LUMDOFI-611847 format. One line per field, with one value per residue (C-alpha): x negated, y, z; residue number from 1. Coordinates in Angstrom, 1 decimal, decimal comma, padded with zeros to 4 digits, always signed. Each point is the difference from the previous one (the first is absolute). Example, Ala and Ser with C-alpha at 12.3 -4.5 7.8 and 13.67 -1.06 7.14 Angstrom:
LUMDOFI-611847
px [-012,3	-001,4]
py [-004,5	+003,4]
pz [+007,8	-000,7]
tordo [1	2]
This chain:
LUMDOFI-611847
px [-065,6	+000,5	+003,0	+001,8	-000,2	+003,1	+001,8	+000,5	+003,4	+001,7	+000,0	+003,5	+001,5	+001,2	+002,1	+001,8	+000,7	+001,2	+002,1	+002,8	+000,2	+000,3	+002,8	+002,0	-000,4	+000,9	+003,3	+000,7	-000,4	+003,0	+002,1	-000,9	+000,6	+003,5	+000,8	-001,2	+001,9	+003,2	-000,3	-000,6	+002,9	+002,5	-001,2	+000,6	+003,4	+000,9	-001,0	+002,3	+003,0	-000,6	+000,0	+003,2	+001,6	-001,0	+002,0	+003,0	-000,2	+000,0	+002,9	+002,0	+000,3	+000,3	+003,3	+002,0	-001,5	+001,3	+003,5	+000,0	-001,1	+002,6	+002,7	-001,2	+000,0	+003,6	+001,1	-001,8	+001,4	+003,5	-000,5	+000,0	-002,5	-002,9	-000,6	-003,6	-000,1	-000,3	-002,2	-002,3	-000,3	-001,0	-002,5	-001,6	-000,2	-001,8	-002,3	-001,0	-000,6	-002,0	-002,2	-000,8	-000,2	-000,7	-003,8	+000,1	+002,7	-001,1	+003,5	-000,7	+000,2	+003,2	+001,7	-001,1	+001,6	+003,2	+000,4	-000,4	+002,7	+002,3	-000,3	+000,8	+003,3	+003,1	+002,2	+003,0	+000,7	-000,9	+002,5	-000,8	+000,4	-002,3	-002,8	+000,5	+000,0	-003,3	-001,6	+000,7	-001,0	-003,5	-000,2	+001,2	-002,6	-002,7	+001,4	-000,1	-003,6	-000,9	+001,6	-002,2	-003,1	+000,5	+000,7	-003,2	-002,3	+001,0	-000,5	+003,6	+000,2	-002,9	+001,3	-000,7	+002,7	+003,2	+002,5	-001,7	-000,6	+003,7	+000,9	-002,5	+001,2	+003,6	-000,6	-002,7	+001,2	+003,5	+002,0	-001,1	+000,4	+003,5	+000,9	-001,1	+001,6	+003,3	+000,0	-000,7	+002,7	+002,7	-001,1	-000,2	+003,5	+001,2	-001,6	+001,5	+003,5	-000,1	-001,1	+002,2	+000,9	-002,6	-002,9	+001,3	+000,0	-003,5	-001,2	+001,1	-003,4	-001,7	+002,4	-000,7	-003,7	+000,5	+002,2	-002,7	-002,7	+002,2	+001,2	-003,1	-002,4	+002,9	+000,3	-003,8	+000,1	+002,6	-001,9	-003,3	+001,5	+001,5	-003,4	-001,7	+002,4	-000,5	-003,8	-000,7	-000,9	+001,6	+003,1	+001,4	-000,3	+003,0	+002,3	-000,9	+000,0	+002,9	+002,9	-000,9	-001,1	+003,4	+001,7	-002,4	+000,6	+003,8	-000,3	-002,3	+002,3	+003,0	-002,1	-001,1	+003,5	+001,3	-002,9	-000,2	+000,1	+003,5	+001,5	+000,4	+003,8	+000,0	-002,2	+002,6	+002,6	-000,6	+002,1	-001,8	-003,4	+000,9	+001,0	-003,1	-002,2	+001,6	-000,5	-003,6	-000,8	+001,4	-002,0	-003,1	+000,4	+000,6	-003,1	-002,1	+001,3	-000,9	-003,5	-000,3	+000,6	-002,1	-003,1	-001,2	+000,7	-002,4	-002,6	+000,2	-000,3	-002,9	-001,8	+000,7	-001,5	-003,1	-000,4	+000,2	-002,7	-002,3	+000,6	-000,8	-003,2	-001,0	+000,7	-002,1	-002,9	+000,1	+000,0	-002,9	-001,9	+000,7	-001,0	-003,2	-000,9	+000,6	-002,1	-002,9	+000,3	-000,1	-002,9	-001,8	+000,5	-001,2	-003,1	-000,7	+000,4	-002,4	-002,6	+000,4	-000,6	-002,9	-001,6	+000,4	-001,6	-002,9	-000,5	-000,3	-002,5	-002,3	-000,4	-003,3	+000,3	-001,1	+002,8	-000,3	-003,4	+001,0	-001,3	-003,8	-002,0	-000,4	+003,7	+001,8	-003,0	+000,7	-002,8	+000,1	-000,9	-003,5	-000,7	-001,4	-002,1	-001,7	+000,6	-000,5	-002,0	+001,9	+001,6	-000,2	+002,4	-000,9	-000,7	+002,6	-001,2	+001,7	+002,0	+000,4	+003,5	+001,4	+001,4	+003,7	+001,6	-002,9	+000,3	-002,4	-002,8	+000,6	-003,4	+000,8	+000,1	+003,5	+000,5	-000,1	+002,5	-002,5	-001,5	+002,3	-001,5]
py [-047,2	+003,1	+000,7	+003,3	+002,6	+000,5	+003,4	+002,0	+001,1	+002,8	+003,4	+001,2	+002,6	+003,0	+001,3	-003,3	+000,1	+003,7	-000,1	-002,2	+002,2	+003,1	-001,6	-000,9	+003,5	+001,4	-002,0	+001,0	+003,7	+000,5	-002,2	+002,1	+003,2	-001,0	-001,1	+003,3	+002,0	-002,0	+000,3	+003,8	+000,6	-002,2	+001,6	+003,5	-001,0	-001,7	+003,1	+002,2	-002,3	-000,2	+003,8	+000,0	-002,2	+002,5	+002,6	-002,4	-000,5	+003,8	+000,5	-002,6	+002,4	+003,1	-001,2	-000,2	+003,4	+001,5	-001,3	+001,1	+003,5	+000,3	-001,1	+002,5	+002,8	-000,8	+000,0	+003,3	+001,8	-001,2	+001,4	-003,4	-001,0	-001,9	-003,5	+000,0	-003,7	-001,3	+002,9	-000,4	-003,7	+000,5	+002,7	-002,4	-002,8	+002,3	+001,3	-003,6	-000,8	+003,2	-001,0	-003,3	+001,1	+003,7	-000,4	-002,1	+002,1	+003,4	+000,9	+001,3	+003,7	-000,3	-002,0	+002,3	+003,0	-001,9	-001,3	+003,5	+001,2	-002,8	+000,6	+003,7	-000,7	+001,0	-002,7	+002,0	+002,1	+003,7	+002,7	+000,5	-003,3	+001,3	+000,5	-003,5	-001,3	+001,9	-001,3	-003,6	+000,6	+000,9	-003,3	-002,1	+001,7	-001,0	-003,6	-000,2	+001,3	-002,8	-002,5	+001,3	-000,1	-003,7	-000,8	+001,6	-001,0	-003,6	-000,3	-001,0	+002,7	-001,6	-003,6	-001,8	-002,6	+001,1	-001,6	+001,2	+003,5	+000,4	-001,1	+002,3	+002,9	-000,7	-000,4	+002,7	+002,8	-000,3	-001,5	+002,5	+002,9	-001,2	-000,5	+003,5	+001,7	-001,9	+001,1	+003,5	+000,0	-001,2	+002,4	+003,0	-000,8	-000,1	+003,4	+001,4	-001,1	+002,3	+003,1	+002,6	-000,5	+002,4	-001,6	-003,5	+000,8	+001,5	-003,4	-001,9	+000,2	-001,2	-002,9	-000,9	-000,1	-002,3	-002,2	-000,4	-000,6	-002,7	-001,9	+000,2	-001,9	-002,5	-000,8	-000,3	-002,4	-002,2	+000,0	-000,9	-002,9	-001,5	+000,4	-001,7	-002,9	-000,3	+000,1	-002,2	-003,7	-000,4	-002,2	+001,7	+003,7	+000,2	-002,1	+002,0	+003,5	+000,1	-000,4	+002,9	+002,0	-000,4	+001,3	+002,9	+000,8	+000,1	+002,3	+002,4	+000,1	+000,9	+002,6	+001,5	+000,3	+001,6	+002,3	+001,3	+003,8	+001,3	+003,2	+003,1	-000,2	-003,4	+001,3	+002,7	-002,7	-000,7	-003,2	-001,4	+001,0	-001,8	-003,2	+000,1	+000,5	-002,9	-002,3	+001,3	-000,8	-003,5	-000,6	+001,3	-002,3	-003,0	+000,9	+000,3	-003,3	-001,7	+001,5	-001,2	-003,6	+000,4	+001,4	-003,1	-002,2	+002,0	+000,1	-003,8	-000,7	+002,4	-001,6	-003,5	+000,9	+001,5	-003,0	-002,4	+001,9	-000,2	-003,7	-000,4	+001,9	-002,2	-003,1	+001,3	+000,8	-003,5	-001,5	+002,2	-001,0	-003,7	+000,2	+001,8	-002,6	-002,8	+001,7	+000,5	-003,7	-001,1	+002,2	-001,2	-003,6	+000,7	+001,7	-003,0	-002,4	+002,0	+000,1	-003,7	-000,9	+002,3	-001,6	-003,5	+001,0	+001,7	-003,3	-002,1	+002,5	-000,4	-003,8	-001,4	-000,2	-003,7	-001,3	-002,2	-001,9	-002,2	+000,0	+000,3	-003,2	+000,8	+000,8	-002,5	-002,4	-001,1	-000,9	-000,9	-003,7	-000,6	-001,0	-003,6	+000,9	+002,9	+003,7	+001,9	+003,1	+003,2	+001,6	-003,2	-002,8	-003,5	-002,7	-002,7	-003,5	-002,0	-002,9	-003,3	-000,7	-003,3	-002,4	-000,1	-002,6	-000,5	+000,9	+002,0	-002,0	-000,7	+001,5	+003,2	+003,1	+001,4	+003,5	+002,8	+002,8	+002,4	-002,3	+001,1	+003,2]
pz [-023,2	+002,1	+002,2	-000,7	+002,7	+002,1	-000,2	+003,1	+001,4	-002,0	+001,7	+001,0	-002,3	+002,0	-002,8	-000,2	+003,7	+000,1	-003,2	+001,5	+003,0	-002,2	-002,0	+003,1	+001,3	-003,4	+000,1	+003,6	-000,6	-002,3	+002,3	+003,0	-002,0	-001,1	+003,6	+001,5	-002,7	+000,6	+003,7	-000,1	-002,5	+002,0	+003,3	-001,3	-001,4	+003,3	+002,0	-002,2	+000,5	+003,8	+000,0	-001,9	+002,6	+002,6	-001,9	-000,2	+003,8	+000,5	-002,4	+001,9	+003,0	-002,0	-001,6	+003,3	+000,9	-003,3	+000,6	+003,6	-000,9	-002,7	+002,4	+002,6	-002,5	-001,0	+003,7	+000,7	-003,0	+000,8	+003,6	+001,7	+002,6	-001,5	+001,3	+001,0	+000,7	-003,5	-001,1	+003,0	-000,5	-003,6	+001,0	+002,5	-002,6	-002,5	+002,7	+000,8	-003,6	-000,5	+003,0	-001,7	-003,6	+000,0	-000,1	-003,1	-001,7	+001,3	+001,1	+003,5	-001,0	-002,0	+002,7	+002,8	-001,9	-000,7	+003,5	+001,4	-002,4	+001,0	+003,7	-000,6	-001,8	+002,0	+001,4	-001,0	-003,0	+000,2	-000,2	-003,7	-001,9	-002,8	+002,6	+001,2	-003,5	-000,7	+003,2	-000,8	-003,6	+001,1	+002,0	-003,0	-002,2	+002,3	+000,1	-003,8	+000,1	+002,4	-002,4	-002,8	+002,2	+000,9	-003,6	-001,3	+002,9	-000,1	-003,7	-000,7	-002,7	-001,9	+000,1	-003,3	+000,1	-001,7	+002,5	+003,1	-001,5	-000,7	+003,4	+001,8	-002,1	+001,0	+003,7	+000,6	-002,3	-001,5	+002,8	+002,7	-002,4	-000,8	+003,6	+001,0	-003,0	+000,6	+003,6	-000,9	-002,7	+002,4	+002,8	-002,3	-001,4	+003,6	+000,7	-003,2	+001,0	+003,0	-001,9	-001,6	-003,7	-001,3	+001,9	-000,9	-003,7	+000,3	+001,3	-003,1	-001,6	+003,2	+000,3	-003,7	+000,6	+003,0	-002,0	-002,6	+002,6	+001,6	-003,1	-002,2	+002,4	+000,8	-003,7	-000,3	+003,0	-001,7	-003,3	+001,8	+001,9	-003,1	-001,8	+003,0	-000,3	-003,8	+000,3	+002,9	+000,1	+003,4	+000,1	+003,1	-000,8	-002,3	+002,3	+003,1	-001,6	-002,5	+002,4	+002,4	-003,1	-001,6	+003,2	+000,1	-003,6	+000,4	+003,0	-001,8	-003,0	+002,3	+001,8	-003,3	-001,3	+003,3	+000,5	-003,6	-000,2	-000,2	-001,4	+002,1	-000,4	+001,6	+002,9	+000,7	+000,8	+003,7	+000,0	-003,0	+001,5	+003,3	-001,9	-002,1	+003,1	+001,7	-003,0	-000,4	+003,7	-000,4	-003,2	+001,6	+003,0	-002,3	-002,0	+003,1	+001,3	-003,3	+000,1	+003,6	-001,2	-003,1	+001,7	+002,0	-003,1	-002,1	+002,7	+000,5	-003,7	-000,4	+002,9	-001,3	-003,4	+001,6	+002,3	-002,9	-001,8	+003,0	+000,3	-003,7	+000,3	+003,0	-002,0	-002,9	+002,4	+001,5	-003,5	-001,1	+003,2	-000,6	-003,7	+001,0	+002,6	-002,4	-002,7	+002,5	+001,0	-003,6	-000,8	+003,1	-001,0	-003,5	+001,4	+002,3	-002,9	-002,2	+002,8	+000,7	-003,6	-000,2	+003,1	-001,5	-003,2	+001,8	+002,1	-003,2	-001,5	+003,1	-000,5	-001,8	-003,8	-000,2	+002,1	+003,1	+000,1	+002,9	+003,5	+000,6	+000,8	+003,6	+000,6	+002,3	-000,2	-003,5	-002,4	-003,7	-000,6	-001,2	-003,5	+000,0	-003,1	+001,7	-000,1	-003,2	+000,0	+000,8	-003,0	-002,2	-000,8	+001,4	-002,7	-000,3	-000,4	-002,8	+001,1	-001,9	-001,1	+001,1	-002,6	-000,2	+002,2	+002,3	+003,5	+002,0	+001,6	+003,6	+000,8	-001,9	+002,2	+000,4	-001,3	+002,6	+000,1	-001,6	-002,7	-002,8	-001,4]
tordo [1	2	3	4	5	6	7	8	9	10	11	12	13	14	15	16	17	18	19	20	21	22	23	24	25	26	27	28	29	30	31	32	33	34	35	36	37	38	39	40	41	42	43	44	45	46	47	48	49	50	51	52	53	54	55	56	57	58	59	60	61	62	63	64	65	66	67	68	69	70	71	72	73	74	75	76	77	78	79	80	81	82	83	84	85	86	87	88	89	90	91	92	93	94	95	96	97	98	99	100	101	102	103	104	105	106	107	108	109	110	111	112	113	114	115	116	117	118	119	120	121	122	123	124	125	126	127	128	129	130	131	132	133	134	135	136	137	138	139	140	141	142	143	144	145	146	147	148	149	150	151	152	153	154	155	156	157	158	159	160	161	162	163	164	165	166	167	168	169	170	171	172	173	174	175	176	177	178	179	180	181	182	183	184	185	186	187	188	189	190	191	192	193	194	195	196	197	198	199	200	201	202	203	204	205	206	207	208	209	210	211	212	213	214	215	216	217	218	219	220	221	222	223	224	225	226	227	228	229	230	231	232	233	234	235	236	237	238	239	240	241	242	243	244	245	246	247	248	249	250	251	252	253	254	255	256	257	258	259	260	261	262	263	264	265	266	267	268	269	270	271	272	273	274	275	276	277	278	279	280	281	282	283	284	285	286	287	288	289	290	291	292	293	294	295	296	297	298	299	300	301	302	303	304	305	306	307	308	309	310	311	312	313	314	315	316	317	318	319	320	321	322	323	324	325	326	327	328	329	330	331	332	333	334	335	336	337	338	339	340	341	342	343	344	345	346	347	348	349	350	351	352	353	354	355	356	357	358	359	360	361	362	363	364	365	366	367	368	369	370	371	372	373	374	375	376	377	378	379	380	381	382	383	384	385	386	387	388	389	390	391	392	393	394	395	396	397	398	399	400	401	402	403	404	405	406	407	408	409]
């Protein structure tokens, strides 16, 4: 009888080792791609919102400057001495803001031209009130141009959220236009009251144009703020905006009724003209005061909306990073498990095919017991001698040899 030859160890399969690694990498690739895309998109969105907040910060100092300039214009046109304190303080605040934000918003050139114009304004009205009105008109035009520059350069005009878009449109475009036009309307009416009847009547069309330019943006502002309240998810916007908005709306409605173009016959009545002018000045003052209260409210709510969006983007980025790390850990554990099972299978394949043959004869000094009947030739089975069966019930002779541990074959 021949003993079968033992098989040698199986050669490792390189494809079997590389394939699990390829699968793990193939699963990691889309996870990494999605993480990078989400990170890039949220990063770009966050940068845009941060830039919008810079515009809000700049608009916060332009508002007081607009009100101070309108007040200075009214004083100069009326022949009073202009208080340079409030106007100078507003100019310094804008200059400080431009020094911080001008590089990002590219407003240095606009602000330099406006500041030079403001510093050249007379502290007291000129001999000709119309010349004073024209000089201040050039300054207010430059101020409105700076508002538009901040709005465009900061990206507020391209905001994609309905509530914040309506708010930025109201605070950066419609409110300053309404303030400037309201001031011009009252000042031009004051100038017209001092003119002869013929010149006063000739200014009716100009007063009508100023009335339209003052009331139209004010109505648009009211509509935009109500649309922002209707479209927002914020629970604070409506409660904070509606009260000062109602006050502003009432003042604008009164101003619009008093400043509406009148007939030439009414303008020829000096007493009626004086009463109308007094009422108009009071209505304009009330409208400006309402705008002064509404302005910081709009800016605060707009800044709060932008801050909430930044916080939401930061939370989404943290969640995406955590999900990506968890996916990498799970895939790493899966890969380690695959390789561990592969290594155990390879170890079993390397063992001899016949199983364990026991330790060799010379290991640990152990020898197999000798056969008392003599060794059989190699490769043959040793003959077994027949043994006589003992009769039932008879015990084994005392002289009989006891069985050894290896006699049973």
